[in-house]
Biopython code that builds the backbone (N, CA, C, O; Angstrom):
import numpy as np
from Bio.PDB.StructureBuilder import StructureBuilder

atoms = [
    (1, "MET", "N", (113.877, 116.800, 134.105)),
    (1, "MET", "CA", (114.474, 115.947, 135.419)),
    (1, "MET", "C", (115.319, 115.105, 135.105)),
    (1, "MET", "O", (115.402, 114.596, 133.988)),
    (2, "ASN", "N", (116.085, 114.852, 136.118)),
    (2, "ASN", "CA", (117.364, 113.677, 135.901)),
    (2, "ASN", "C", (117.221, 112.730, 136.982)),
    (2, "ASN", "O", (117.851, 112.867, 138.030)),
    (3, "THR", "N", (116.358, 111.703, 136.760)),
    (3, "THR", "CA", (116.228, 110.542, 137.642)),
    (3, "THR", "C", (116.630, 109.218, 136.922)),
    (3, "THR", "O", (116.173, 108.887, 135.828)),
    (4, "LEU", "N", (117.509, 108.513, 137.628)),
    (4, "LEU", "CA", (117.738, 107.163, 137.143)),
    (4, "LEU", "C", (117.493, 106.120, 138.086)),
    (4, "LEU", "O", (117.899, 106.110, 139.248)),
    (5, "VAL", "N", (116.754, 105.175, 137.480)),
    (5, "VAL", "CA", (116.296, 103.970, 138.462)),
    (5, "VAL", "C", (117.274, 102.786, 137.798)),
    (5, "VAL", "O", (117.556, 102.813, 136.600)),
    (6, "LEU", "N", (117.672, 101.933, 138.535)),
    (6, "LEU", "CA", (118.492, 100.870, 137.531)),
    (6, "LEU", "C", (118.623, 99.625, 138.614)),
    (6, "LEU", "O", (119.187, 99.754, 139.700)),
    (7, "LYS", "N", (117.999, 98.370, 138.137)),
    (7, "LYS", "CA", (118.435, 97.153, 138.684)),
    (7, "LYS", "C", (119.761, 96.535, 138.169)),
    (7, "LYS", "O", (120.003, 96.339, 136.978)),
    (8, "ALA", "N", (120.439, 96.304, 139.011)),
    (8, "ALA", "CA", (121.881, 96.034, 138.773)),
    (8, "ALA", "C", (122.338, 94.986, 139.511)),
    (8, "ALA", "O", (121.651, 94.476, 140.395)),
    (9, "GLU", "N", (123.820, 94.487, 139.132)),
    (9, "GLU", "CA", (124.611, 93.934, 140.113)),
    (9, "GLU", "C", (126.005, 94.652, 140.538)),
    (9, "GLU", "O", (126.565, 95.298, 139.653)),
    (10, "VAL", "N", (126.463, 94.606, 141.510)),
    (10, "VAL", "CA", (127.678, 95.272, 141.937)),
    (10, "VAL", "C", (128.751, 94.514, 141.306)),
    (10, "VAL", "O", (128.783, 93.316, 141.589)),
    (11, "VAL", "N", (129.707, 95.000, 140.445)),
    (11, "VAL", "CA", (130.734, 94.191, 139.749)),
    (11, "VAL", "C", (132.175, 94.687, 140.165)),
    (11, "VAL", "O", (133.178, 93.975, 140.114)),
    (12, "GLN", "N", (132.148, 95.875, 140.543)),
    (12, "GLN", "CA", (133.461, 96.481, 140.946)),
    (12, "GLN", "C", (133.307, 97.550, 142.253)),
    (12, "GLN", "O", (132.412, 98.395, 142.289)),
    (13, "ILE", "N", (134.241, 97.394, 143.238)),
    (13, "ILE", "CA", (134.096, 98.341, 144.130)),
    (13, "ILE", "C", (135.459, 98.748, 144.257)),
    (13, "ILE", "O", (136.304, 97.867, 144.417)),
    (14, "GLU", "N", (135.879, 100.201, 144.200)),
    (14, "GLU", "CA", (137.133, 100.888, 144.507)),
    (14, "GLU", "C", (137.186, 101.170, 146.048)),
    (14, "GLU", "O", (136.078, 101.219, 146.582)),
    (15, "PRO", "N", (138.104, 101.334, 146.732)),
    (15, "PRO", "CA", (138.552, 101.502, 148.007)),
    (15, "PRO", "C", (137.917, 102.551, 148.323)),
    (15, "PRO", "O", (138.007, 103.503, 147.549)),
    (16, "LEU", "N", (137.133, 102.679, 149.485)),
    (16, "LEU", "CA", (136.575, 103.869, 149.968)),
    (16, "LEU", "C", (137.577, 105.002, 150.182)),
    (16, "LEU", "O", (138.722, 104.875, 150.614)),
    (17, "ARG", "N", (136.924, 106.208, 149.785)),
    (17, "ARG", "CA", (137.778, 107.676, 149.862)),
    (17, "ARG", "C", (137.242, 108.769, 150.391)),
    (17, "ARG", "O", (136.080, 108.605, 150.763)),
    (18, "TYR", "N", (137.626, 109.681, 150.530)),
    (18, "TYR", "CA", (136.960, 111.080, 151.119)),
    (18, "TYR", "C", (137.361, 112.160, 150.224)),
    (18, "TYR", "O", (138.429, 112.300, 149.628)),
    (19, "THR", "N", (136.234, 112.960, 150.234)),
    (19, "THR", "CA", (136.183, 114.260, 149.534)),
    (19, "THR", "C", (137.357, 114.889, 150.083)),
    (19, "THR", "O", (138.176, 114.310, 150.796)),
    (20, "PRO", "N", (137.425, 116.470, 149.615)),
    (20, "PRO", "CA", (138.578, 117.215, 150.475)),
    (20, "PRO", "C", (137.587, 117.820, 151.419)),
    (20, "PRO", "O", (138.127, 118.466, 152.316)),
    (21, "ALA", "N", (136.336, 117.783, 151.452)),
    (21, "ALA", "CA", (135.287, 118.422, 152.649)),
    (21, "ALA", "C", (135.356, 117.141, 153.690)),
    (21, "ALA", "O", (134.785, 117.428, 154.742)),
    (22, "GLY", "N", (135.871, 115.880, 153.679)),
    (22, "GLY", "CA", (135.713, 115.152, 154.685)),
    (22, "GLY", "C", (134.803, 114.168, 154.296)),
    (22, "GLY", "O", (134.862, 113.224, 155.084)),
    (23, "ILE", "N", (133.781, 113.956, 153.184)),
    (23, "ILE", "CA", (132.535, 113.097, 152.974)),
    (23, "ILE", "C", (133.187, 111.925, 152.339)),
    (23, "ILE", "O", (134.088, 111.991, 151.503)),
    (24, "PRO", "N", (132.547, 110.653, 152.900)),
    (24, "PRO", "CA", (133.186, 109.523, 152.424)),
    (24, "PRO", "C", (132.258, 109.297, 151.011)),
    (24, "PRO", "O", (131.079, 109.555, 150.767)),
    (25, "LEU", "N", (133.242, 108.753, 150.278)),
    (25, "LEU", "CA", (132.740, 108.409, 148.696)),
    (25, "LEU", "C", (133.329, 107.031, 148.326)),
    (25, "LEU", "O", (134.514, 106.708, 148.402)),
    (26, "LEU", "N", (132.308, 106.287, 147.918)),
    (26, "LEU", "CA", (132.586, 104.968, 147.272)),
    (26, "LEU", "C", (132.223, 104.997, 145.743)),
    (26, "LEU", "O", (131.143, 105.499, 145.431)),
    (27, "SER", "N", (133.041, 104.498, 144.779)),
    (27, "SER", "CA", (132.831, 104.518, 143.282)),
    (27, "SER", "C", (132.730, 102.942, 143.301)),
    (27, "SER", "O", (133.440, 102.163, 143.937)),
    (28, "VAL", "N", (131.677, 102.655, 142.451)),
    (28, "VAL", "CA", (131.219, 101.331, 142.043)),
    (28, "VAL", "C", (131.071, 101.168, 140.679)),
    (28, "VAL", "O", (130.982, 102.169, 139.968)),
    (29, "VAL", "N", (131.023, 99.842, 140.116)),
    (29, "VAL", "CA", (130.506, 99.748, 138.848)),
    (29, "VAL", "C", (129.483, 98.743, 138.941)),
    (29, "VAL", "O", (129.479, 97.722, 139.628)),
    (30, "LEU", "N", (128.519, 99.236, 138.055)),
    (30, "LEU", "CA", (127.056, 98.516, 138.049)),
    (30, "LEU", "C", (127.010, 97.776, 136.917)),
    (30, "LEU", "O", (127.541, 98.324, 135.951)),
    (31, "ARG", "N", (126.415, 96.407, 136.677)),
    (31, "ARG", "CA", (126.203, 95.747, 135.406)),
    (31, "ARG", "C", (124.479, 95.480, 135.462)),
    (31, "ARG", "O", (123.860, 94.868, 136.332)),
    (32, "HIS", "N", (123.989, 96.094, 134.342)),
    (32, "HIS", "CA", (122.797, 95.853, 134.051)),
    (32, "HIS", "C", (122.206, 95.044, 132.883)),
    (32, "HIS", "O", (122.535, 95.291, 131.723)),
    (33, "VAL", "N", (121.347, 94.094, 133.196)),
    (33, "VAL", "CA", (121.157, 93.156, 131.868)),
    (33, "VAL", "C", (119.654, 93.200, 131.849)),
    (33, "VAL", "O", (119.144, 93.118, 132.967)),
    (34, "SER", "N", (118.850, 93.308, 130.855)),
    (34, "SER", "CA", (117.240, 93.306, 130.698)),
    (34, "SER", "C", (117.137, 92.843, 129.314)),
    (34, "SER", "O", (117.962, 92.546, 128.451)),
    (35, "GLU", "N", (115.502, 92.883, 129.397)),
    (35, "GLU", "CA", (115.116, 92.722, 127.941)),
    (35, "GLU", "C", (114.320, 93.950, 127.730)),
    (35, "GLU", "O", (113.692, 94.221, 128.754)),
    (36, "GLN", "N", (114.123, 94.786, 126.773)),
    (36, "GLN", "CA", (113.441, 96.078, 126.607)),
    (36, "GLN", "C", (112.530, 95.996, 125.426)),
    (36, "GLN", "O", (112.858, 95.218, 124.530)),
    (37, "VAL", "N", (111.511, 96.638, 125.309)),
    (37, "VAL", "CA", (110.741, 96.404, 123.962)),
    (37, "VAL", "C", (111.182, 98.098, 123.120)),
    (37, "VAL", "O", (111.037, 99.194, 123.662)),
    (38, "GLU", "N", (111.595, 97.911, 122.044)),
    (38, "GLU", "CA", (112.005, 99.153, 121.186)),
    (38, "GLU", "C", (111.087, 98.923, 119.903)),
    (38, "GLU", "O", (110.959, 97.878, 119.266)),
    (39, "ALA", "N", (110.540, 100.035, 119.703)),
    (39, "ALA", "CA", (109.794, 99.851, 118.092)),
    (39, "ALA", "C", (109.173, 98.718, 117.797)),
    (39, "ALA", "O", (108.955, 98.353, 116.642)),
    (40, "GLY", "N", (108.815, 98.025, 118.928)),
    (40, "GLY", "CA", (107.560, 97.065, 119.023)),
    (40, "GLY", "C", (108.651, 95.553, 119.083)),
    (40, "GLY", "O", (108.217, 94.418, 119.280)),
    (41, "MET", "N", (109.930, 95.862, 118.888)),
    (41, "MET", "CA", (110.812, 94.384, 119.085)),
    (41, "MET", "C", (111.495, 94.488, 120.320)),
    (41, "MET", "O", (112.012, 95.530, 120.722)),
    (42, "LYS", "N", (111.498, 93.154, 121.063)),
    (42, "LYS", "CA", (111.985, 92.955, 121.957)),
    (42, "LYS", "C", (113.897, 92.962, 121.965)),
    (42, "LYS", "O", (114.585, 92.341, 121.154)),
    (43, "ARG", "N", (114.271, 93.576, 122.766)),
    (43, "ARG", "CA", (115.959, 93.946, 122.651)),
    (43, "ARG", "C", (116.690, 93.463, 123.743)),
    (43, "ARG", "O", (116.380, 93.888, 124.856)),
    (44, "LYS", "N", (117.566, 92.686, 123.640)),
    (44, "LYS", "CA", (118.394, 92.453, 125.048)),
    (44, "LYS", "C", (119.527, 93.699, 125.338)),
    (44, "LYS", "O", (120.277, 94.114, 124.455)),
    (45, "VAL", "N", (119.513, 94.208, 126.710)),
    (45, "VAL", "CA", (120.251, 95.279, 126.956)),
    (45, "VAL", "C", (121.097, 94.879, 127.885)),
    (45, "VAL", "O", (120.659, 94.269, 128.860)),
    (46, "GLU", "N", (122.314, 95.118, 127.768)),
    (46, "GLU", "CA", (123.503, 94.864, 128.553)),
    (46, "GLU", "C", (124.493, 96.144, 128.736)),
    (46, "GLU", "O", (125.108, 96.578, 127.762)),
    (47, "CYS", "N", (124.628, 96.768, 130.118)),
    (47, "CYS", "CA", (125.540, 97.666, 129.984)),
    (47, "CYS", "C", (126.165, 97.998, 131.547)),
    (47, "CYS", "O", (125.447, 97.916, 132.543)),
    (48, "GLU", "N", (127.482, 98.351, 131.605)),
    (48, "GLU", "CA", (128.067, 98.767, 132.652)),
    (48, "GLU", "C", (127.937, 100.231, 132.909)),
    (48, "GLU", "O", (128.055, 101.112, 132.057)),
    (49, "ILE", "N", (127.639, 100.419, 134.376)),
    (49, "ILE", "CA", (127.530, 101.943, 134.573)),
    (49, "ILE", "C", (128.305, 102.294, 135.724)),
    (49, "ILE", "O", (128.214, 101.675, 136.783)),
    (50, "ASN", "N", (129.200, 103.445, 135.512)),
    (50, "ASN", "CA", (130.032, 103.912, 136.840)),
    (50, "ASN", "C", (129.168, 104.619, 137.783)),
    (50, "ASN", "O", (128.317, 105.425, 137.407)),
    (51, "ALA", "N", (129.373, 104.336, 138.946)),
    (51, "ALA", "CA", (128.317, 105.281, 139.866)),
    (51, "ALA", "C", (129.179, 105.437, 141.354)),
    (51, "ALA", "O", (130.094, 104.720, 141.757)),
    (52, "VAL", "N", (128.606, 106.532, 141.965)),
    (52, "VAL", "CA", (129.312, 106.841, 143.195)),
    (52, "VAL", "C", (128.166, 106.748, 144.392)),
    (52, "VAL", "O", (126.959, 106.791, 144.153)),
    (53, "THR", "N", (128.654, 106.633, 145.524)),
    (53, "THR", "CA", (127.699, 107.096, 146.619)),
    (53, "THR", "C", (128.471, 107.767, 147.602)),
    (53, "THR", "O", (129.669, 107.505, 147.710)),
    (54, "LEU", "N", (127.887, 108.650, 148.371)),
    (54, "LEU", "CA", (128.494, 109.639, 149.151)),
    (54, "LEU", "C", (127.947, 109.545, 150.378)),
    (54, "LEU", "O", (126.947, 108.835, 150.479)),
    (55, "GLY", "N", (128.521, 110.301, 151.703)),
    (55, "GLY", "CA", (127.910, 110.132, 152.842)),
    (55, "GLY", "C", (127.831, 108.896, 153.585)),
    (55, "GLY", "O", (128.550, 107.906, 153.456)),
    (56, "ASP", "N", (126.735, 109.101, 154.489)),
    (56, "ASP", "CA", (126.281, 107.435, 154.989)),
    (56, "ASP", "C", (126.169, 106.174, 153.969)),
    (56, "ASP", "O", (126.564, 105.023, 154.158)),
    (57, "LEU", "N", (125.613, 106.643, 153.002)),
    (57, "LEU", "CA", (125.425, 105.606, 151.911)),
    (57, "LEU", "C", (126.680, 104.655, 151.456)),
    (57, "LEU", "O", (126.649, 103.436, 151.289)),
    (58, "ALA", "N", (127.731, 105.495, 151.308)),
    (58, "ALA", "CA", (129.025, 105.148, 151.027)),
    (58, "ALA", "C", (129.403, 104.211, 152.080)),
    (58, "ALA", "O", (130.148, 103.279, 151.775)),
    (59, "LEU", "N", (128.991, 104.335, 153.270)),
    (59, "LEU", "CA", (129.490, 103.531, 154.543)),
    (59, "LEU", "C", (128.480, 102.267, 154.567)),
    (59, "LEU", "O", (128.679, 101.556, 155.551)),
    (60, "LYS", "N", (127.654, 101.911, 153.890)),
    (60, "LYS", "CA", (126.736, 100.815, 154.153)),
    (60, "LYS", "C", (127.120, 99.451, 153.720)),
    (60, "LYS", "O", (126.275, 98.557, 153.762)),
    (61, "GLY", "N", (128.461, 99.192, 153.260)),
    (61, "GLY", "CA", (128.976, 98.124, 153.157)),
    (61, "GLY", "C", (128.554, 97.165, 151.968)),
    (61, "GLY", "O", (128.298, 95.963, 152.033)),
    (62, "LEU", "N", (128.547, 98.069, 150.781)),
    (62, "LEU", "CA", (128.086, 97.257, 149.510)),
    (62, "LEU", "C", (129.025, 96.178, 149.182)),
    (62, "LEU", "O", (130.224, 96.457, 149.206)),
    (63, "LYS", "N", (128.610, 94.821, 148.837)),
    (63, "LYS", "CA", (129.667, 93.776, 148.558)),
    (63, "LYS", "C", (129.685, 93.447, 147.015)),
    (63, "LYS", "O", (128.734, 93.774, 146.305)),
    (64, "LEU", "N", (130.597, 92.906, 146.600)),
    (64, "LEU", "CA", (130.556, 92.427, 145.149)),
    (64, "LEU", "C", (129.663, 91.312, 144.702)),
    (64, "LEU", "O", (129.763, 90.301, 145.397)),
    (65, "GLY", "N", (128.874, 91.257, 143.779)),
    (65, "GLY", "CA", (127.649, 90.268, 143.456)),
    (65, "GLY", "C", (126.440, 90.586, 144.087)),
    (65, "GLY", "O", (125.540, 89.750, 144.008)),
    (66, "THR", "N", (126.198, 91.843, 144.825)),
    (66, "THR", "CA", (124.945, 92.150, 145.408)),
    (66, "THR", "C", (124.398, 92.538, 143.927)),
    (66, "THR", "O", (124.906, 92.961, 142.889)),
    (67, "HIS", "N", (122.917, 92.121, 144.432)),
    (67, "HIS", "CA", (121.940, 92.701, 143.239)),
    (67, "HIS", "C", (121.188, 93.774, 144.156)),
    (67, "HIS", "O", (120.795, 93.627, 145.313)),
    (68, "ILE", "N", (121.088, 94.979, 143.260)),
    (68, "ILE", "CA", (120.483, 96.172, 143.957)),
    (68, "ILE", "C", (119.502, 96.873, 143.057)),
    (68, "ILE", "O", (119.586, 96.645, 141.850)),
    (69, "LEU", "N", (118.542, 97.735, 143.522)),
    (69, "LEU", "CA", (117.659, 98.641, 142.960)),
    (69, "LEU", "C", (118.329, 100.048, 143.510)),
    (69, "LEU", "O", (118.179, 100.512, 144.641)),
    (70, "ALA", "N", (119.102, 100.612, 142.432)),
    (70, "ALA", "CA", (119.787, 101.992, 142.587)),
    (70, "ALA", "C", (118.818, 103.061, 142.054)),
    (70, "ALA", "O", (118.270, 102.922, 140.961)),
    (71, "THR", "N", (118.619, 104.111, 142.827)),
    (71, "THR", "CA", (118.113, 105.462, 142.583)),
    (71, "THR", "C", (119.039, 106.406, 142.576)),
    (71, "THR", "O", (119.842, 106.449, 143.508)),
    (72, "GLY", "N", (119.095, 107.294, 141.570)),
    (72, "GLY", "CA", (119.983, 108.482, 141.742)),
    (72, "GLY", "C", (119.707, 109.335, 140.638)),
    (72, "GLY", "O", (118.572, 109.527, 140.202)),
    (73, "PHE", "N", (121.044, 109.991, 140.059)),
    (73, "PHE", "CA", (120.842, 110.794, 139.067)),
    (73, "PHE", "C", (122.055, 110.856, 138.314)),
    (73, "PHE", "O", (123.099, 110.523, 138.874)),
    (74, "LEU", "N", (122.067, 111.246, 137.091)),
    (74, "LEU", "CA", (123.465, 111.490, 136.056)),
    (74, "LEU", "C", (124.070, 112.720, 136.202)),
    (74, "LEU", "O", (123.439, 113.777, 136.184)),
    (75, "ALA", "N", (125.556, 112.611, 136.380)),
    (75, "ALA", "CA", (126.080, 114.002, 136.250)),
    (75, "ALA", "C", (127.652, 113.555, 135.524)),
    (75, "ALA", "O", (128.077, 112.418, 135.324)),
    (76, "LYS", "N", (128.219, 114.690, 135.266)),
    (76, "LYS", "CA", (129.695, 114.447, 134.474)),
    (76, "LYS", "C", (130.433, 113.977, 135.557)),
    (76, "LYS", "O", (130.057, 114.175, 136.712)),
    (77, "ARG", "N", (131.415, 113.391, 135.291)),
    (77, "ARG", "CA", (132.618, 113.002, 136.352)),
    (77, "ARG", "C", (133.339, 114.035, 136.839)),
    (77, "ARG", "O", (133.797, 114.064, 137.981)),
    (78, "SER", "N", (133.501, 115.149, 135.778)),
    (78, "SER", "CA", (134.359, 116.226, 136.645)),
    (78, "SER", "C", (134.064, 117.456, 135.754)),
    (78, "SER", "O", (133.612, 117.273, 134.624)),
    (79, "LEU", "N", (134.287, 118.618, 136.189)),
    (79, "LEU", "CA", (134.121, 119.778, 135.366)),
    (79, "LEU", "C", (134.411, 119.837, 133.977)),
    (79, "LEU", "O", (133.708, 120.467, 133.187)),
    (80, "LYS", "N", (135.772, 118.980, 133.548)),
    (80, "LYS", "CA", (136.134, 119.101, 132.127)),
    (80, "LYS", "C", (135.794, 117.782, 131.415)),
    (80, "LYS", "O", (135.978, 117.617, 130.209)),
    (81, "SER", "N", (135.243, 116.778, 132.312)),
    (81, "SER", "CA", (134.750, 115.672, 131.475)),
    (81, "SER", "C", (133.527, 115.557, 130.857)),
    (81, "SER", "O", (132.680, 116.343, 131.282)),
    (82, "THR", "N", (133.145, 114.730, 129.884)),
    (82, "THR", "CA", (132.091, 114.379, 129.370)),
    (82, "THR", "C", (131.529, 113.009, 129.708)),
    (82, "THR", "O", (130.425, 112.693, 129.267)),
    (83, "GLN", "N", (132.210, 112.207, 130.443)),
    (83, "GLN", "CA", (131.806, 111.034, 130.834)),
    (83, "GLN", "C", (130.969, 111.081, 131.912)),
    (83, "GLN", "O", (131.346, 111.601, 132.962)),
    (84, "LEU", "N", (129.567, 110.468, 131.751)),
    (84, "LEU", "CA", (128.530, 110.462, 132.893)),
    (84, "LEU", "C", (128.833, 109.591, 133.849)),
    (84, "LEU", "O", (129.572, 108.624, 133.660)),
    (85, "VAL", "N", (128.286, 109.872, 134.935)),
    (85, "VAL", "CA", (128.500, 108.780, 136.161)),
    (85, "VAL", "C", (127.305, 109.205, 136.885)),
    (85, "VAL", "O", (126.824, 110.334, 136.989)),
    (86, "MET", "N", (126.868, 107.950, 137.426)),
    (86, "MET", "CA", (125.303, 107.795, 138.321)),
    (86, "MET", "C", (125.536, 108.245, 139.682)),
    (86, "MET", "O", (126.326, 107.444, 140.182)),
    (87, "HIS", "N", (125.262, 109.037, 140.414)),
    (87, "HIS", "CA", (125.248, 109.468, 141.617)),
    (87, "HIS", "C", (124.086, 108.868, 142.408)),
    (87, "HIS", "O", (122.967, 109.348, 142.231)),
    (88, "ILE", "N", (124.250, 107.898, 143.233)),
    (88, "ILE", "CA", (123.174, 106.833, 143.794)),
    (88, "ILE", "C", (122.789, 107.776, 145.335)),
    (88, "ILE", "O", (123.541, 108.177, 146.223)),
    (89, "ASN", "N", (121.401, 107.883, 145.173)),
    (89, "ASN", "CA", (120.976, 108.495, 146.380)),
    (89, "ASN", "C", (120.077, 107.412, 147.312)),
    (89, "ASN", "O", (119.926, 107.695, 148.500)),
    (90, "HIS", "N", (119.604, 106.430, 146.890)),
    (90, "HIS", "CA", (119.000, 105.305, 147.468)),
    (90, "HIS", "C", (119.475, 104.139, 146.964)),
    (90, "HIS", "O", (119.838, 104.012, 145.794)),
    (91, "ILE", "N", (119.496, 103.150, 147.905)),
    (91, "ILE", "CA", (119.947, 101.762, 147.565)),
    (91, "ILE", "C", (119.011, 100.732, 148.286)),
    (91, "ILE", "O", (118.732, 100.923, 149.470)),
    (92, "GLU", "N", (118.550, 99.717, 147.656)),
    (92, "GLU", "CA", (117.666, 98.837, 148.008)),
    (92, "GLU", "C", (118.181, 97.380, 147.414)),
    (92, "GLU", "O", (118.184, 97.114, 146.212)),
    (93, "ASN", "N", (118.641, 96.429, 148.524)),
    (93, "ASN", "CA", (118.738, 94.978, 147.980)),
    (93, "ASN", "C", (117.840, 94.328, 147.322)),
    (93, "ASN", "O", (116.708, 94.382, 147.803)),
    (94, "ILE", "N", (117.992, 93.686, 146.307)),
    (94, "ILE", "CA", (116.977, 92.661, 145.697)),
    (94, "ILE", "C", (117.327, 91.309, 145.428)),
    (94, "ILE", "O", (116.495, 90.540, 144.947)),
]
sb = StructureBuilder()
sb.init_structure("model")
sb.init_model(0)
sb.init_chain("A")
sb.init_seg("    ")
for serial, (resi, resn, name, xyz) in enumerate(atoms, 1):
    if name == "N":
        sb.init_residue(resn, " ", resi, " ")
    sb.init_atom(name, np.array(xyz, "f"), 0.0, 1.0, " ", f" {name:<3s}", serial, name[0])
structure = sb.get_structure()
């Protein structure tokens, strides 16, 4: 299974573009900060995740600084890349 659920802040939004098939695509960067328990110890976790939304979700009007709960999956950026990108299927404002 490949599912990712992330509470994050939208910290960067690229201009809206379209795939060769004409599907709207929006690239964003999400910043996540939390405290997790690992091996019985508390650990502060901070990361930035590159993410994309496609179709109607790309047209929802995400704004910088918005805190969201994003649900989606991880995939390679492209066929030849090893860099992972989150593909967002669902967004909730929190």
